[in-house]
N, C-alpha and C positions, 0 to 999 in steps of 0.2 A: 504494499499500500504506500502510496505517496501522497504528497500534499494536494495534488489535483483530485485524487480519490476522496480524501478527507473533505474537501470543499464540496464535492458532488453529494456525498453522503449527508452532509449537513443541510445542503440545499434541498435535498429530497425529503429530509425528516422536518426541517423547520419552514421551508417554504420561502426563504429570503431569496432575492435575486442572486445568481451565482457570483457577480461582480461584488456585491456587498458581503456576501459569505467569504469571499477570498480576501477581502480587506479585513474582516474580523479575524480570520485564521492567521493571516500575515501578522496582525497586531499581537495576538497571543503568543505567536512563536518568537517575535521580537522581544516582548516582554520577558519571556523566559530566558532568552539569550542574554539580555542585558542584566537579569538578576544573577545568572551564573557568571557572567563577567565580573560582577562586583564581588564574587566569592561567596555568594549566599546559595543556600539551598533552596529548591523549589519542590514543595510537596502538593501533589494533586490527590485529593481525598478520593478514595476508592480505586486509585490508579497506581500511584507509587511516588518515589522521591528521587530526584536528581541532586546530586552533589558534586562539588569540585574538590578534588584531591591533588596534592602535589606528589609526583613521583620524584624520588631522590635521583641524582646523577649517579651513573654506574658505568662500569667498564663493560665494553662489548668488543666483538671481534669482526673485522671485515673478512668474510668468509672466502672471498676471492683472493686476497692477498695475505691473510693470517695476521694482519697488523692489528694491534690493540687500538681501540678509539674510545674517546669518552663520550657517552651518551648524556647530554645535558639534562638537568632537572626541568620538568615541565608540569603543566597542570593538565589534568584529564577530567572529564566528566564520567560519573559513574551513575547507574540506575539501579535502584533496588524496588522491585514489584512490591505492591501493598498486598495484603492479605486477600481483599476482595478480588483482585486481578488474579493472584494464584489460584484461588478456589475456581474462578471461572474458566481458567485455562485447564485446570485439572479435571473439571466436570466435562469439558468438551472432549477430553482424551480418554476418559474412563471407558474400558472395554476394547480399545484399540491396541493393536500390536505396538509395543514401544519402539520398535525399529522404524 
């Protein structure tokens, strides 16, 4: 699923014009990005939590040359699914082959 699919599903469910729906979805995503850029967590009830974590610098290897390189510290976004989302996913997959 991509942003276009999200806009279409909201348009079908709510009935707003697609253009207005796209503006609303863009605004929501922009607000989430700004909050994460500020280092704050984003919690969406019944869905999950986005957090910003700092990964420490570490040593790595260039596999082609074998040289040791320093991988710099960086910020990464992590997502932890909420219990409601986990339950819905598990309900959808009960009885199916786990492969």
